[in-house]
N, C-alpha and C positions, 0 to 999 in steps of 0.2 A: 454410420454412427458408432463410436467407440463404447466400450463398456462403462466409461465414466460419464457418458452423456445420457440425457433424457430429453424428450421433446413432448411435453404435456403441460396443460394448464391445470395443475393440481390445486389442492388446498394450500392455503398460505403456509409459508415457512416462517420460522422464528426470525431468521436473518437472511437477507439477500445481499451478497457481496458482488459489487460491480468491479471487475478487474481481477485477473488471476495471476498476478506477479507475486513477488516475495511477500509483500504486505498482505495482499488478499488471501493467499494460501495459508500464511501464518495465522491470520485471523480465523479462517475457516477451520483449520486444524484445532485451534483452541476452543472454538464454539462447539465443534462436533464432540470433542472430548468432554465438554460440559453438558452433553446430552441435549444440545439444541439442534433442531432441524435447520440446516444451512444449505443454501444453494449459491454457487459461484457462477456468474455469467462472464465469460472471458472472450474478448475479440481476437486474441492471439497476436497481439502487436507489442511484444516486450521492447522497452526502450533499449535494453542492453544486448539485443540480438546480434549486432555486428561484432561484439567483443569476443575474443577467443576464450576468456575465462572470467570467473568471478573471483575477486581478490579481497582479502581482508575479512572473509567470512570464516570464522573458526570452524575447523573440521571439514570445510568445503573449499579450501584454497585451490584456485586454478580450475575448478570444475566448470565445464561449459554451461552457459546460461540455460540452454534448453534442457540439459540433463538435470540441473537444479529444479526446474519447474516440473519435469517428469517425476522426480522423486517426491516433490511436494504434493502433486496430484494424487499419487498412490497413497501417501500418508493420509490425506484428507478423506478419500473414498474408503480407506481402510477403517475409518471410524464412522462411516455412514453419511459423510458429506457428499453432496452431488455437484457435478460440474457440467455446464453447458457451454459449448463453443458457439458464441453468437455475439452480436453487437447490440448493446442497449441503446435505444434511440430516444426514449422518453421515460420520465418518471413522474407520477402524479400521486397526490395524497387523496385517498377516499376514506373519509371518516378518520379512524385511528390506524389505518393500514396504508401501505404503499402498493401501487400497481406499477409494474415495470414492463414496458413494451420493448420488443427487440426487432431487429431487421429481418429475422427469420420468421416473423409472424407469431411469435410466442407472447404470452402474457402471464406474468408471475405476480403473486401477491406475497407480501411480507409484513411482519410486525415492525421490523427495524431494518434500516438500510445502511450499508457501509460501502463507501465509494473509494476505490484504490486504483484509479485509472492512470496515475502517474502524470508525466509531463511530456511536452514536445520540445526538443532542442532546436531553436531557430538559429541557424548558422549564418555567419557573415556572407555576403554575396561575393564570394571568390570562387572562380571556376575550379572544380576538382575537390573541394572540401568535403562535400556530401559523400562522394564515392569512397573516400578514404576514412570517413568518420568511424571511430571506434577501433581503428587498426593502427595507423601511424599519425592520424590527426586526432588529438586527444584533448581532454579538458581537465581531468582530475589526476594529480600526481600520486595520490594514495591508491588509485585504481590501476594506474599504468606506469607510474614512475620507475618501479623496479625493472620492468621489461625494457626500458630505454636508458637505463643507467649508463653513465659514462659516454653516451652517444651525443653528437651535436644536436641540440634541441632548440627549436625556434619557438617564440611566443608571439602570436599575432595580437597586437593591441587594438581593441575595438571599444574600450570603455575604461571607466575609472579603476577597475580591478586588475589592469594589465601588469602594472609594476609588481603588485602583490603576487600575481601568478608567476612572473619571472623569478622573483626571489624564492618562491616555493620550489620551483623546478631546479633551481641552483643546488638544492640539497641532494639531488640525484645525479647531477652532472656538472663538471666544471666548465663545460662548453655550452653556454646559453646565450642566445641572441634575441633581443627584443626588437620586433619589427613595428615601428610606430604606425604605419599604415594610415588609417583615418582618425586615430585618436588625437586628442588635444595635446597641447604643449605640456611637458613635464614640469614639475616644480623643482626648485633648486635642491630641496631635500631628496627628492626622488633621484635626480641625477647623481647626487652624492652616494646614495645607497647602491645604485647600480654599479657605479665606479668602484666602490669599496668591495663589492662581491665579484668584480671582474666580469660583469655581464655587458656584452657588446650591444650597442644601439644602432639600428639601421633606419634612416629616414627614407621616406618615399612610399607610395602606395603599392601594395602587393597586387599583382595581376594574375597570378596562377601558381601552379605547383609543377615541379619537375619530377617525373616518375621513371624509374629504370627497373626492369624485371619485376614489376609489380611491387616496388619498394620506393617510398618517398626518398628523393635524393637532393631536393633543393627547393627553395622558395624563389620565385621569379618576380622581379619588380617591374613596374610599368616602364621603367627606363631600359629594360632589357637585361639588366644585371641579374645574375643568379647567385644566391647564397646557399652553400651546401648545408643541409640539415638531414637528419634521419627521422625526426619526429617534429610535429608542429602542434603546440598547445594553443587552443582556441577557447575563448570564453563565450559560449552561446547564450542567447537569451532563453530563459526557462519559462515556458508557458504551461500552466496547469491545464490538464485535460478535464476540466470541470463543467463542460457545456451541458452534460446530462443533468446537472443540478439546477439549471436555470428554472425549470418548472416548479421547483420548490423554493424559489426566491433567493438562491445562493449563487453568487458570481465571484469570479476571481478578483483579487485586489492586488495592487502593485506592492511588490516586496520592498521593505524599507531600505535594503541595500541596493535597490535599483537593478536587480539581476533578472526580473521577470514578474510573473503574477502567480498567486497561490490562493488556495481556499482557506480562509481563517478557521481555526479551531482551538480548543483548549488543549491541555497536555495529554488528555486521553483521546483526542480526535473528535470530541463532540462539537458539532457546529451550532449555529444559532437556530437552525431548523429542528424542531422537536423530533426525536427519533432518528436523526441522521448523523452519522459519523464519517470521518475521512481518515485515511492513513497512507503513509508512504509519500512519494514525491508530489502528489497532488496538493499536499499541505506543507511538506518540508522539502524545499527545492534542492537542498544540498545533501540529502540523506543518501548514503550508500545502501547496498543491498542488505547488509546486516542490520543497519538502523531501520530500514523500511520494514524488515521482518519483525523487528522488536516493536515498532509502532503498530503493526497489525495485531500483535498479541495484546498490547495495551488497550487498543480499541475494543478488541473482543471481550476482554475481562470487564470493561466498563459497560459494554452492551449487555452482557449476561447479568451483571448486577442490576442494570436498569430493568431488564425483563423479570428478574426475581422480585423486585419491588412491585412491578406491575401485577405479577401473578399473585403476590401476597395481598395486594389491595383487592383484587377480584375475589380471592378466597374469603377475606374478611367480610366483604360486601354480601357474598352469598350466604355466609353464616348468619349475618345479621338479618338478612332477608327472610330466613327461615323462622325468626322469632325466638326469643330466649326460652319460651315455654312450649314450643311446638313438640309434637311427639318425637320427631327426628332429633331435635336438639336435646330433649330430655333423655332419650335413649343413649345418645352419644355421650352425654355427661355422666350418666350412670355407669356406662361401660368403662369410661376413662377412670372414674373415681373408685368404683366398687368392684369392677371386674365380675368374677363369678359370684360374688356376694350380693349383687344387685337384687332389689326386690322387684316384684311385678308378677303379671299373670303366669309367666312361664315358670318362675320359681315356686309359686303357689301350687300350680298343677303338679310340678315335679314332687313337691312335698307331699301332696295328697297321694300320689302314686306310691311313694315310699311307705306312707302310712298303711295303705291297703296291703302292700306286700308283707309288712310286719304283722298285721292282723291275721292274714291268711296263714302265716307261718306258725302262729300260736295254735 
């Protein structure tokens, strides 16, 4: 067990974060700095693990994904946040709190729940794609475009966003080829756009990839023909990893763009289940690392505000329960208004003592 881990069924924490990626750690850092007790349970399966580096993240450009998480964990634990390496298997509501069960046999209680479990990339059924995913089989030009600039880039068409993806990658290279594969027929407008941008179109189903010296060298068609490329852009289907929320009545819904499923929330990450927030790719399928981190911070501030309101309601109720004329309430009111000038038995006795001293002095 590392210094950042605990294995105990302790008292409830204010917030339990499921998932320790950029969104989860950013939220945990914000909550810990807000003096909230926070616990992160992370299964250690980051989506961007195959990538060489994180890109577009100001001040962290090119940093290895694992290194970014290491730094984030240190920052969270530096403010008193705690991290457990485990897999959450179930979440249930017990009264006004949540109970989280893990594969390691742990049970944790929390007042609020933040789920940042990300998504799963479902790739087309083409041999070799998964093995090269995140290396030279890519999907996001903003994440990987610079690294393959001016190289021959292929785009595998599997859905309605293929032409858009090809036009995007054209910004990084003049040599882009769209492989129609199993996609439907293009419209006249799309043909015109591709022609105007000098994007080649290849008909026929893709059967596999050609690799030389651990480097993608071409796309192989079912006909046996091979087209040279150094990178292949693919549009996977994004499936939110939200199964843990099923016990709370939350399930993934189809994205309006038809690119996958996500867990619905408002702009702060609040879901329809009271006390439950989401952040990162589980609710925003196209968010990069920096956007995911920002969404974690936004959710954390919303959660803290919700807890402040809850704490205030409890304090008001406790004050009212004491009664407006109870000894405790009377003493508190006198102290607040009069301070040392308050009346009562203590001040009378003190006055008597002063009088006795003065009389004795005479």
